[in-house]
LUMKE-403337 format. One record per residue (C-alpha): residue number from 1; residue in three letters; x, y, z. Coordinates in Angstrom, 1 decimal, always signed. Each point is the difference from the previous one (the first is absolute). Example, Ala and Ser with C-alpha at 12.3 -4.5 7.8 and 13.67 -1.06 7.14 Angstrom:
<atoms>
+-----+------+--------+--------+--------+
| seq | type |     c1 |     c2 |     c3 |
+-----+------+--------+--------+--------+
|   1 |  ala |  +12.3 |   -4.5 |   +7.8 |
|   2 |  ser |   +1.4 |   +3.4 |   -0.7 |
+-----+------+--------+--------+--------+
</atoms>
This chain:
<atoms>
+-----+------+--------+--------+--------+
| seq | type |     c1 |     c2 |     c3 |
+-----+------+--------+--------+--------+
|   1 |  unk |  -64.6 |  -34.5 |  +88.8 |
|   2 |  unk |   -2.3 |   +3.0 |   +0.3 |
|   3 |  unk |   +2.7 |   +1.9 |   +2.0 |
|   4 |  unk |   +2.6 |   -0.6 |   -2.7 |
|   5 |  unk |   -2.3 |   +1.4 |   -2.7 |
|   6 |  unk |   -0.7 |   +3.1 |   +2.1 |
|   7 |  unk |   +3.8 |   +0.5 |   +0.5 |
|   8 |  unk |   +0.7 |   -0.2 |   -3.7 |
|   9 |  unk |   -2.8 |   +2.5 |   -0.8 |
|  10 |  unk |   +1.3 |   +2.5 |   +2.6 |
|  11 |  unk |   +3.6 |   -0.4 |   -1.3 |
|  12 |  unk |   -1.1 |   +0.6 |   -3.6 |
|  13 |  unk |   -2.0 |   +3.1 |   +0.9 |
|  14 |  unk |   +3.0 |   +1.4 |   +2.0 |
|  15 |  unk |   +2.4 |   -0.4 |   -2.9 |
|  16 |  unk |   -2.6 |   +1.5 |   -2.4 |
|  17 |  unk |   -0.4 |   +3.0 |   +2.3 |
|  18 |  unk |   +3.8 |   +0.4 |   +0.3 |
|  19 |  unk |   +0.4 |   -0.1 |   -3.8 |
|  20 |  unk |   -2.7 |   +2.6 |   -0.5 |
|  21 |  unk |   +1.6 |   +2.3 |   +2.6 |
|  22 |  unk |   +3.4 |   -0.3 |   -1.7 |
|  23 |  unk |   -1.6 |   +0.9 |   -3.3 |
|  24 |  unk |   -1.7 |   +3.0 |   +1.5 |
|  25 |  unk |   +3.2 |   +1.2 |   +1.7 |
|  26 |  unk |   +1.9 |   -0.3 |   -3.3 |
|  27 |  unk |   -2.6 |   +2.0 |   -1.9 |
|  28 |  unk |   +0.1 |   +2.7 |   +2.7 |
|  29 |  unk |   +3.8 |   +0.3 |   -0.1 |
|  30 |  unk |   -0.1 |   +0.3 |   -3.8 |
|  31 |  unk |   -2.6 |   +2.7 |   +0.2 |
|  32 |  unk |   +2.1 |   +1.9 |   +2.6 |
|  33 |  unk |   +3.2 |   -0.2 |   -2.0 |
|  34 |  unk |   -1.8 |   +1.0 |   -3.2 |
|  35 |  unk |   -1.5 |   +3.0 |   +1.8 |
|  36 |  unk |   +3.3 |   +1.2 |   +1.4 |
|  37 |  unk |   +1.6 |   -0.2 |   -3.5 |
|  38 |  unk |   -2.9 |   +2.0 |   -1.5 |
|  39 |  unk |   +0.4 |   +2.7 |   +2.6 |
|  40 |  unk |   +3.7 |   +0.3 |   -0.6 |
|  41 |  unk |   -0.5 |   +0.3 |   -3.8 |
|  42 |  unk |   -2.7 |   +2.6 |   +0.5 |
|  43 |  unk |   +2.4 |   +2.1 |   +2.3 |
|  44 |  unk |   +2.8 |   -0.2 |   -2.6 |
|  45 |  unk |   -2.4 |   +1.0 |   -2.8 |
|  46 |  unk |   -1.1 |   +3.0 |   +2.0 |
|  47 |  unk |   +3.6 |   +1.4 |   +0.0 |
|  48 |  unk |   +0.6 |   -0.6 |   -3.7 |
|  49 |  unk |   -0.2 |   +2.9 |   -2.6 |
|  50 |  unk |   -2.9 |   -1.4 |   -2.0 |
|  51 |  unk |   -3.3 |   +1.3 |   -0.9 |
|  52 |  unk |   -2.8 |   -1.7 |   +2.0 |
|  53 |  unk |   -3.2 |   +0.9 |   +1.6 |
|  54 |  unk |   +0.0 |   +2.0 |   +3.2 |
|  55 |  unk |   +2.2 |   +3.0 |   +1.2 |
|  56 |  unk |   +2.5 |   -0.1 |   -2.8 |
|  57 |  unk |   +0.2 |   +2.0 |   -2.2 |
|  58 |  unk |   -0.8 |   +3.1 |   +2.0 |
|  59 |  unk |   -3.0 |   +1.9 |   -1.3 |
|  60 |  unk |   +1.6 |   +3.5 |   +0.5 |
|  61 |  unk |   +3.1 |   +0.6 |   -2.0 |
|  62 |  unk |   +1.7 |   +3.0 |   -1.7 |
|  63 |  unk |   -2.4 |   -0.1 |   -2.9 |
|  64 |  unk |   -3.0 |   +0.9 |   +2.1 |
|  65 |  unk |   +1.9 |   +1.9 |   +2.7 |
|  66 |  unk |   +1.4 |   +3.2 |   -1.7 |
|  67 |  unk |   +0.6 |   +1.5 |   +3.4 |
|  68 |  unk |   +3.0 |   -2.3 |   +0.3 |
|  69 |  unk |   +1.4 |   -0.2 |   -3.6 |
|  70 |  unk |   -0.4 |   +3.8 |   -0.7 |
|  71 |  unk |   +1.4 |   +1.2 |   +3.4 |
|  72 |  unk |   +3.5 |   +1.7 |   -0.3 |
|  73 |  unk |   +2.3 |   +0.7 |   +3.0 |
|  74 |  unk |   +1.8 |   +3.4 |   -0.6 |
|  75 |  unk |   +3.4 |   +0.4 |   +1.6 |
|  76 |  unk |   +0.0 |   +3.5 |   +1.5 |
|  77 |  unk |   +3.8 |   +0.0 |   +0.4 |
|  78 |  unk |   +1.2 |   +1.2 |   -3.4 |
|  79 |  unk |   +3.0 |   -1.6 |   -1.6 |
|  80 |  unk |   +3.2 |   +2.0 |   -0.6 |
|  81 |  unk |   +0.4 |   +1.7 |   -3.3 |
|  82 |  unk |   +3.4 |   +0.1 |   -1.8 |
|  83 |  unk |   +1.8 |   +3.2 |   +1.0 |
|  84 |  unk |   +3.3 |   +1.4 |   -1.0 |
|  85 |  unk |   +2.7 |   +0.9 |   +2.6 |
|  86 |  unk |   +0.3 |   +3.8 |   +0.2 |
|  87 |  unk |   +3.4 |   +1.3 |   +1.1 |
|  88 |  unk |   +0.5 |   +3.5 |   -1.6 |
|  89 |  unk |   -1.0 |   +1.7 |   +3.3 |
|  90 |  unk |   +3.2 |   -1.5 |   +1.6 |
|  91 |  unk |   +2.1 |   +1.6 |   -2.6 |
|  92 |  unk |   -1.0 |   +3.6 |   +0.8 |
|  93 |  unk |   +1.1 |   +2.7 |   +2.5 |
|  94 |  unk |   -3.2 |   +1.0 |   +1.8 |
|  95 |  unk |   -0.7 |   +3.6 |   +0.9 |
|  96 |  unk |   -3.2 |   +1.8 |   +1.3 |
|  97 |  unk |   -1.4 |   +3.4 |   -1.0 |
|  98 |  unk |   -2.0 |   +1.9 |   +2.6 |
|  99 |  unk |   -3.6 |   +0.8 |   -0.7 |
| 100 |  unk |   -0.8 |   +3.6 |   -1.1 |
| 101 |  unk |   +3.5 |   +0.3 |   -1.6 |
| 102 |  unk |   -0.8 |   +0.0 |   -3.7 |
| 103 |  unk |   -0.1 |   -2.7 |   -2.8 |
| 104 |  unk |   +3.8 |   -0.1 |   -0.7 |
| 105 |  unk |   +2.8 |   -1.5 |   +2.0 |
| 106 |  unk |   +3.5 |   +1.3 |   -0.8 |
| 107 |  unk |   +3.2 |   -1.7 |   +0.9 |
| 108 |  unk |   +3.3 |   +1.9 |   +0.0 |
| 109 |  unk |   +3.6 |   -1.3 |   -0.5 |
| 110 |  unk |   +3.3 |   +1.7 |   -0.1 |
| 111 |  unk |   +2.1 |   -0.4 |   -3.1 |
| 112 |  unk |   +3.1 |   -2.1 |   +0.7 |
| 113 |  unk |   +3.4 |   +1.8 |   -0.1 |
| 114 |  unk |   +3.2 |   -1.7 |   -0.9 |
| 115 |  unk |   +3.3 |   +0.2 |   +1.8 |
| 116 |  unk |   +1.7 |   +3.4 |   +0.1 |
| 117 |  unk |   +3.7 |   -0.7 |   -0.9 |
| 118 |  unk |   +1.6 |   +3.4 |   -0.6 |
| 119 |  unk |   +2.0 |   +1.4 |   +2.9 |
| 120 |  unk |   -1.1 |   +3.2 |   +1.7 |
| 121 |  unk |   +1.8 |   +3.1 |   -1.3 |
| 122 |  unk |   +2.0 |   +1.5 |   +2.8 |
| 123 |  unk |   -1.6 |   +3.2 |   +1.4 |
| 124 |  unk |   -2.9 |   -0.2 |   -2.4 |
| 125 |  unk |   -3.5 |   -0.7 |   +1.2 |
| 126 |  unk |   -1.2 |   -1.4 |   -3.3 |
| 127 |  unk |   -3.5 |   -0.8 |   -1.3 |
| 128 |  unk |   -2.4 |   -2.1 |   +2.0 |
| 129 |  unk |   -1.5 |   -3.2 |   -1.2 |
| 130 |  unk |   -3.4 |   +0.1 |   -1.6 |
| 131 |  unk |   -2.4 |   -2.8 |   +0.6 |
| 132 |  unk |   -3.1 |   -0.5 |   -2.1 |
| 133 |  unk |   -3.2 |   -1.2 |   +1.5 |
| 134 |  unk |   -2.3 |   -2.2 |   -2.1 |
| 135 |  unk |   -3.5 |   -1.1 |   +0.6 |
| 136 |  unk |   -2.7 |   -2.2 |   -1.3 |
| 137 |  unk |   -3.8 |   +0.3 |   +0.5 |
| 138 |  unk |   -2.3 |   -2.9 |   +0.6 |
| 139 |  unk |   -3.7 |   +0.8 |   -0.7 |
| 140 |  unk |   -2.7 |   -1.6 |   +2.2 |
| 141 |  unk |   -2.8 |   -1.9 |   -1.6 |
| 142 |  unk |   -3.1 |   -1.8 |   +1.2 |
| 143 |  unk |   -1.2 |   -3.5 |   -0.6 |
| 144 |  unk |   -3.3 |   -1.2 |   +1.4 |
| 145 |  unk |   -2.5 |   -2.8 |   -0.6 |
| 146 |  unk |   -2.8 |   -1.8 |   +1.8 |
| 147 |  unk |   -2.3 |   -3.0 |   -0.1 |
| 148 |  unk |   -3.5 |   +0.2 |   +1.5 |
| 149 |  unk |   -3.0 |   -2.3 |   +0.5 |
| 150 |  unk |   -3.7 |   +0.4 |   -0.4 |
| 151 |  unk |   -2.0 |   -0.7 |   +3.2 |
| 152 |  unk |   -1.7 |   -2.9 |   -1.7 |
| 153 |  unk |   +3.2 |   -1.9 |   -0.8 |
| 154 |  unk |   +1.8 |   +1.1 |   +3.2 |
| 155 |  unk |   -2.8 |   -1.3 |   +2.2 |
| 156 |  unk |   -0.6 |   -3.3 |   -1.8 |
| 157 |  unk |   +3.6 |   -1.0 |   -0.9 |
| 158 |  unk |   +1.4 |   -3.0 |   +2.0 |
| 159 |  unk |   +3.6 |   +1.2 |   -0.1 |
| 160 |  unk |   +2.0 |   +2.6 |   +1.9 |
| 161 |  unk |   -0.1 |   +2.5 |   -2.9 |
| 162 |  unk |   +1.7 |   +2.9 |   +1.7 |
| 163 |  unk |   +3.0 |   -2.1 |   +0.9 |
| 164 |  unk |   +0.3 |   -1.7 |   -3.4 |
| 165 |  unk |   -0.4 |   +3.0 |   -2.1 |
| 166 |  unk |   +2.1 |   +2.2 |   +2.2 |
| 167 |  unk |   +2.8 |   -2.4 |   -0.5 |
| 168 |  unk |   -0.4 |   +0.0 |   -3.8 |
| 169 |  unk |   -0.1 |   +3.9 |   +0.0 |
| 170 |  unk |   +3.2 |   +0.0 |   +2.1 |
| 171 |  unk |   +1.7 |   -2.1 |   -2.7 |
| 172 |  unk |   -1.2 |   +2.5 |   -2.6 |
| 173 |  unk |   +1.6 |   +2.8 |   +2.0 |
| 174 |  unk |   +3.2 |   -2.1 |   +0.5 |
| 175 |  unk |   +0.3 |   -0.6 |   -3.8 |
| 176 |  unk |   -0.8 |   +3.7 |   -0.6 |
| 177 |  unk |   +2.9 |   +1.4 |   +2.0 |
| 178 |  unk |   +2.3 |   -2.8 |   -1.0 |
| 179 |  unk |   -0.6 |   +0.9 |   -3.7 |
| 180 |  unk |   +0.3 |   +3.7 |   +0.7 |
| 181 |  unk |   +3.4 |   -0.5 |   +1.6 |
| 182 |  unk |   +1.1 |   -2.4 |   -2.7 |
| 183 |  unk |   -0.9 |   +2.5 |   -2.7 |
| 184 |  unk |   +2.2 |   +2.6 |   +1.6 |
| 185 |  unk |   +2.8 |   -2.5 |   +0.3 |
| 186 |  unk |   -0.3 |   -0.7 |   -3.7 |
| 187 |  unk |   +0.5 |   +3.7 |   -0.6 |
| 188 |  unk |   +3.5 |   -0.3 |   +1.4 |
| 189 |  unk |   +1.0 |   -1.9 |   -3.1 |
| 190 |  unk |   -0.5 |   +3.2 |   -1.9 |
| 191 |  unk |   +1.4 |   +2.3 |   +2.7 |
| 192 |  unk |   +3.3 |   -1.8 |   +0.3 |
| 193 |  unk |   +1.4 |   -2.4 |   -2.6 |
| 194 |  unk |   +1.9 |   -1.9 |   +2.7 |
| 195 |  unk |   -3.3 |   -1.4 |   +1.2 |
| 196 |  unk |   -0.1 |   -2.3 |   -3.1 |
| 197 |  unk |   +3.6 |   -1.3 |   +0.2 |
| 198 |  unk |   -1.0 |   -3.5 |   +0.7 |
| 199 |  unk |   -2.6 |   -0.6 |   -2.7 |
| 200 |  unk |   +0.2 |   -3.3 |   -1.7 |
| 201 |  unk |   +0.8 |   +0.9 |   -3.6 |
| 202 |  unk |   +1.5 |   -3.3 |   -1.3 |
| 203 |  unk |   -2.3 |   -1.9 |   -2.3 |
| 204 |  unk |   -1.7 |   -2.1 |   -0.9 |
| 205 |  unk |   -1.3 |   -0.9 |   +3.5 |
| 206 |  unk |   +0.8 |   +3.3 |   +1.8 |
| 207 |  unk |   +0.1 |   -2.1 |   +3.2 |
| 208 |  unk |   +0.4 |   +1.1 |   +3.6 |
| 209 |  unk |   +3.4 |   -1.1 |   +1.4 |
| 210 |  unk |   +1.8 |   -0.1 |   +3.3 |
| 211 |  unk |   +2.3 |   +2.7 |   -1.3 |
| 212 |  unk |   -2.9 |   +2.5 |   +0.0 |
| 213 |  unk |   -0.7 |   -0.3 |   +3.7 |
| 214 |  unk |   +3.8 |   +0.0 |   +0.7 |
| 215 |  unk |   +0.5 |   +3.3 |   -1.9 |
| 216 |  unk |   -3.1 |   +1.9 |   +1.1 |
| 217 |  unk |   +1.1 |   +0.5 |   +3.6 |
| 218 |  unk |   +3.6 |   +0.6 |   -1.1 |
| 219 |  unk |   -1.2 |   +2.7 |   -2.4 |
| 220 |  unk |   -1.9 |   +1.7 |   +2.8 |
| 221 |  unk |   +3.1 |   -0.1 |   +2.3 |
| 222 |  unk |   +2.0 |   +1.4 |   -3.0 |
| 223 |  unk |   -2.4 |   +3.0 |   -0.1 |
| 224 |  unk |   +0.5 |   +0.5 |   +3.8 |
| 225 |  unk |   -3.6 |   -1.0 |   +0.7 |
| 226 |  unk |   -0.7 |   -1.1 |   +3.6 |
| 227 |  unk |   -2.0 |   -3.1 |   +0.9 |
| 228 |  unk |   -3.5 |   +0.4 |   +1.5 |
| 229 |  unk |   +0.5 |   +1.1 |   +3.6 |
| 230 |  unk |   -2.5 |   -2.4 |   +1.7 |
| 231 |  unk |   +1.3 |   -3.1 |   -1.8 |
| 232 |  unk |   +3.7 |   +0.9 |   -0.3 |
| 233 |  unk |   -0.2 |   -1.4 |   -3.5 |
| 234 |  unk |   -1.4 |   +0.9 |   -3.4 |
| 235 |  unk |   -3.7 |   -1.0 |   -0.5 |
| 236 |  unk |   -0.9 |   -1.7 |   -3.2 |
| 237 |  unk |   -3.1 |   -1.4 |   -1.7 |
| 238 |  unk |   +0.4 |   -2.9 |   -2.4 |
| 239 |  unk |   -2.4 |   -2.1 |   -2.2 |
| 240 |  unk |   -0.3 |   -3.6 |   +1.5 |
| 241 |  unk |   +0.7 |   -1.3 |   -3.5 |
| 242 |  unk |   +3.5 |   +1.5 |   +0.1 |
| 243 |  unk |   +0.7 |   -1.9 |   +3.2 |
| 244 |  unk |   -0.9 |   -3.2 |   -1.8 |
| 245 |  unk |   +2.2 |   +1.0 |   -2.9 |
| 246 |  unk |   +3.0 |   +0.4 |   +2.2 |
| 247 |  unk |   -0.5 |   -3.1 |   +2.2 |
| 248 |  unk |   -1.5 |   -2.5 |   -2.4 |
| 249 |  unk |   +1.2 |   +0.9 |   -3.4 |
| 250 |  unk |   +3.5 |   +1.5 |   +0.6 |
| 251 |  unk |   +2.4 |   -2.9 |   -0.2 |
| 252 |  unk |   +3.2 |   +2.1 |   -0.5 |
| 253 |  unk |   +2.9 |   -0.1 |   +2.4 |
| 254 |  unk |   -0.3 |   +2.2 |   +3.0 |
| 255 |  unk |   -3.7 |   +0.3 |   -0.3 |
| 256 |  unk |   -2.0 |   +0.9 |   +3.1 |
| 257 |  unk |   -0.6 |   -3.6 |   +0.8 |
| 258 |  unk |   +3.7 |   -0.8 |   -0.4 |
| 259 |  unk |   +0.9 |   +2.8 |   +2.4 |
| 260 |  unk |   -2.4 |   -1.2 |   +2.6 |
| 261 |  unk |   +0.3 |   -3.7 |   +0.0 |
| 262 |  unk |   +3.7 |   +0.0 |   +1.2 |
| 263 |  unk |   -0.9 |   +1.3 |   +3.5 |
| 264 |  unk |   -2.3 |   -1.1 |   +2.7 |
| 265 |  unk |   -1.6 |   +3.5 |   +0.2 |
| 266 |  unk |   -0.5 |   -0.1 |   -3.8 |
| 267 |  unk |   -1.7 |   -3.4 |   +0.2 |
| 268 |  unk |   -2.4 |   +1.5 |   +2.5 |
| 269 |  unk |   -0.7 |   +2.9 |   -2.2 |
| 270 |  unk |   -0.9 |   -2.4 |   -2.9 |
| 271 |  unk |   -2.8 |   -1.3 |   +2.1 |
| 272 |  unk |   -1.5 |   +3.6 |   +0.3 |
| 273 |  unk |   -1.4 |   +0.2 |   -3.5 |
| 274 |  unk |   -3.4 |   +0.7 |   +1.4 |
| 275 |  unk |   -1.0 |   +1.8 |   +3.2 |
| 276 |  unk |   -2.8 |   -0.8 |   +2.5 |
| 277 |  unk |   -1.1 |   +3.6 |   +0.0 |
| 278 |  unk |   -1.3 |   +0.0 |   -3.5 |
| 279 |  unk |   +3.0 |   +1.7 |   -1.5 |
| 280 |  unk |   +0.4 |   +2.8 |   +2.5 |
| 281 |  unk |   +3.7 |   -1.0 |   +0.6 |
| 282 |  unk |   +2.8 |   +0.6 |   -2.3 |
| 283 |  unk |   +1.3 |   -2.9 |   -2.1 |
| 284 |  unk |   +2.6 |   -1.6 |   +2.2 |
| 285 |  unk |   +2.1 |   -1.5 |   -2.8 |
| 286 |  unk |   +0.6 |   +3.4 |   -1.6 |
| 287 |  unk |   +1.3 |   +1.8 |   +3.1 |
| 288 |  unk |   +3.5 |   -0.1 |   -1.4 |
| 289 |  unk |   +0.9 |   +3.3 |   -1.5 |
| 290 |  unk |   -1.2 |   +2.8 |   +2.3 |
| 291 |  unk |   -3.7 |   -0.2 |   -0.9 |
| 292 |  unk |   -3.2 |   -1.4 |   +1.4 |
| 293 |  unk |   -2.1 |   -1.2 |   -2.9 |
| 294 |  unk |   -3.7 |   -0.4 |   +0.5 |
| 295 |  unk |   -2.0 |   -2.1 |   -2.5 |
| 296 |  unk |   -3.0 |   +1.7 |   -1.7 |
| 297 |  unk |   -2.0 |   -0.4 |   -3.2 |
| 298 |  unk |   -0.8 |   +3.7 |   -0.1 |
| 299 |  unk |   +2.9 |   +1.1 |   -2.2 |
| 300 |  unk |   -0.2 |   +2.3 |   -3.0 |
| 301 |  unk |   -0.3 |   -2.0 |   -3.3 |
| 302 |  unk |   +1.7 |   +1.2 |   -3.2 |
| 303 |  unk |   -1.3 |   -1.4 |   -3.2 |
| 304 |  unk |   +2.2 |   -0.7 |   -3.0 |
| 305 |  unk |   +3.2 |   +0.3 |   +2.0 |
| 306 |  unk |   +2.9 |   +0.9 |   -2.3 |
| 307 |  unk |   -2.3 |   -0.6 |   -3.0 |
| 308 |  unk |   +0.0 |   -3.7 |   +0.9 |
| 309 |  unk |   -3.8 |   -0.4 |   +0.2 |
| 310 |  unk |   +0.5 |   -1.2 |   +3.6 |
| 311 |  unk |   -1.5 |   +1.5 |   +3.2 |
| 312 |  unk |   +2.6 |   +1.0 |   +2.6 |
| 313 |  unk |   -0.4 |   +1.0 |   +3.6 |
| 314 |  unk |   +1.7 |   +2.5 |   +2.3 |
| 315 |  unk |   +2.1 |   -0.9 |   +3.1 |
| 316 |  unk |   +0.4 |   +2.8 |   +2.5 |
| 317 |  unk |   +2.7 |   +0.8 |   +2.6 |
| 318 |  unk |   -0.2 |   +3.1 |   +2.2 |
| 319 |  unk |   +2.3 |   +1.8 |   +2.3 |
| 320 |  unk |   -0.6 |   +2.8 |   +2.5 |
| 321 |  unk |   -2.2 |   +2.9 |   -1.3 |
| 322 |  unk |   -0.4 |   -1.7 |   -3.4 |
| 323 |  unk |   -3.6 |   +1.1 |   +0.2 |
| 324 |  unk |   -1.9 |   +2.2 |   +2.4 |
| 325 |  unk |   -3.6 |   -0.6 |   +1.0 |
| 326 |  unk |   -1.9 |   +2.8 |   +1.7 |
| 327 |  unk |   -3.2 |   -0.5 |   +2.0 |
| 328 |  unk |   -2.3 |   +2.8 |   +1.1 |
| 329 |  unk |   -0.1 |   +0.1 |   +3.8 |
| 330 |  unk |   -3.8 |   -0.6 |   +0.6 |
| 331 |  unk |   -2.0 |   -2.3 |   +2.1 |
| 332 |  unk |   -2.8 |   +0.2 |   -2.6 |
| 333 |  unk |   +2.0 |   -1.7 |   -2.7 |
| 334 |  unk |   +1.3 |   -3.5 |   -0.6 |
| 335 |  unk |   +3.7 |   -0.5 |   +0.6 |
| 336 |  unk |   +1.6 |   -2.7 |   -2.1 |
| 337 |  unk |   +2.3 |   -2.5 |   +1.7 |
| 338 |  unk |   +2.5 |   -2.8 |   -0.7 |
| 339 |  unk |   -2.6 |   -2.8 |   -0.1 |
| 340 |  unk |   -3.3 |   +0.7 |   -1.7 |
| 341 |  unk |   -1.7 |   -2.6 |   +2.2 |
| 342 |  unk |   +0.5 |   +2.3 |   +3.0 |
| 343 |  unk |   -1.4 |   +3.2 |   -1.6 |
| 344 |  unk |   -2.6 |   +1.8 |   +2.1 |
| 345 |  unk |   -2.8 |   +0.6 |   -2.4 |
| 346 |  unk |   -3.3 |   +1.5 |   +1.2 |
| 347 |  unk |   -2.9 |   -2.4 |   +0.1 |
| 348 |  unk |   -3.4 |   +0.3 |   +1.6 |
| 349 |  unk |   -3.7 |   +0.7 |   -0.3 |
| 350 |  unk |   -1.4 |   +3.3 |   -1.4 |
| 351 |  unk |   -2.4 |   +2.2 |   +1.9 |
| 352 |  unk |   -3.2 |   +1.0 |   -1.9 |
| 353 |  unk |   +0.4 |   +3.4 |   -1.6 |
| 354 |  unk |   -1.7 |   +2.5 |   -2.3 |
| 355 |  unk |   +1.9 |   -1.6 |   -3.0 |
| 356 |  unk |   -1.4 |   -3.5 |   +1.0 |
| 357 |  unk |   -3.3 |   +0.8 |   +1.7 |
| 358 |  unk |   -1.2 |   -3.6 |   -0.3 |
| 359 |  unk |   +3.2 |   -1.5 |   +1.3 |
| 360 |  unk |   +0.4 |   -2.4 |   -3.0 |
| 361 |  unk |   +3.9 |   +0.1 |   +0.2 |
| 362 |  unk |   +0.8 |   -1.6 |   +3.3 |
| 363 |  unk |   +3.8 |   -0.3 |   +0.3 |
| 364 |  unk |   +3.3 |   +0.2 |   -1.8 |
| 365 |  unk |   +3.8 |   +0.2 |   +0.2 |
| 366 |  unk |   +2.4 |   +2.5 |   -1.5 |
| 367 |  unk |   +3.5 |   +1.5 |   -0.2 |
| 368 |  unk |   +1.1 |   +3.6 |   -0.5 |
| 369 |  unk |   +3.8 |   +0.5 |   -0.5 |
| 370 |  unk |   +1.8 |   +3.3 |   -0.5 |
| 371 |  unk |   +3.6 |   -0.6 |   -1.0 |
| 372 |  unk |   +2.9 |   +1.0 |   -2.2 |
| 373 |  unk |   +3.0 |   -1.8 |   -1.5 |
| 374 |  unk |   +3.2 |   +1.2 |   -1.5 |
| 375 |  unk |   +3.8 |   -0.4 |   -0.2 |
| 376 |  unk |   +2.7 |   +1.9 |   +1.9 |
| 377 |  unk |   +0.8 |   +3.5 |   -1.1 |
| 378 |  unk |   +3.2 |   -0.9 |   -2.0 |
| 379 |  unk |   +0.1 |   -1.9 |   -3.3 |
| 380 |  unk |   +1.9 |   -3.0 |   +1.4 |
| 381 |  unk |   -2.0 |   -3.1 |   +0.1 |
| 382 |  unk |   +0.2 |   -1.9 |   +3.2 |
| 383 |  unk |   -1.6 |   -3.1 |   -1.5 |
| 384 |  unk |   +0.8 |   -2.6 |   -2.7 |
| 385 |  unk |   -2.6 |   -1.5 |   -2.3 |
| 386 |  unk |   +0.9 |   -3.0 |   -2.2 |
| 387 |  unk |   -2.3 |   -1.2 |   -2.7 |
| 388 |  unk |   +0.2 |   -3.7 |   -1.1 |
| 389 |  unk |   -2.2 |   -2.7 |   -1.5 |
| 390 |  unk |   -1.0 |   -2.9 |   +2.3 |
| 391 |  unk |   +0.6 |   -3.5 |   -1.1 |
| 392 |  unk |   -2.1 |   -1.6 |   +2.7 |
| 393 |  unk |   -3.7 |   +0.1 |   -0.6 |
+-----+------+--------+--------+--------+
</atoms>
């Protein structure tokens, strides 16, 4: 009896201990799971864009770090400015005058004789032919300019100033001789009335038409003017707006577009409305009538054309010897060229001198051109200049 009682007591204690152990294990598991969930939630909260205690927000921001917000990066490579294409140099015959030979260049030309139709009188010597010799003088002039830098700016500037300002001064020189040549071409309208034969005089638009660039080279051929020797064609300068007028606005039969679109070669030319060389090539779609036409915005403007209140622009076409440009033969002076970007302007640093004893002017760039421009000796214009009003703006 006593043994049975002891057995029951032992059995009851064992079950009690087992139950207690199960309860402890359950509580431990619950605590472990709850802790894991809490750590996961804390990790997610740490990646959220919320205001909370700790590292976020940062203590140093743009408001109290002016060295960040007020710092500017300066691009030392200057951007391109808008520049006109300059082509009048191509339309001249170029000659040189030796140094120490005066300030005037004189060209001579024999007067043209006609056919001698009368028969020779038998046994009679007769009178000889007389040939007049004509000439025209071209006076030399000087054009010079410069840009210089104080030593303070030159030594503290972050850019390549000699290169940048030398390029700008070269463009100034390019425009200068382009305008000088163009002014002398404009004089041909007064010298020979045939120069103006292709002006647009039909209102109210006074528009530029395909007929103008058809007739300009034909008019030069009619005057026995030869094409430019190097190109084998006449050289012309035309406002880009006029190209747009003839290609986009001219919807008449046999327009330039009509003429080109019927051939494979013409279709290719229609794709050449712009050039990769920034306008240095002639306009491919206009190479139809014996002229190479170069686009340029630097054309003479005439206000109140035909009393219309409209501003018109000149289009130029030149043949051989239409204008003579004379350059003094001197290594000291700047010699113009076809492309202003390739002009050899002086640029460098100055040596200290008696005129600047403190050396406050450090460097500079300059040009110094001696040149002369004028037409051929006779009064026959070897160019055609047509004035019209652009419709494209």
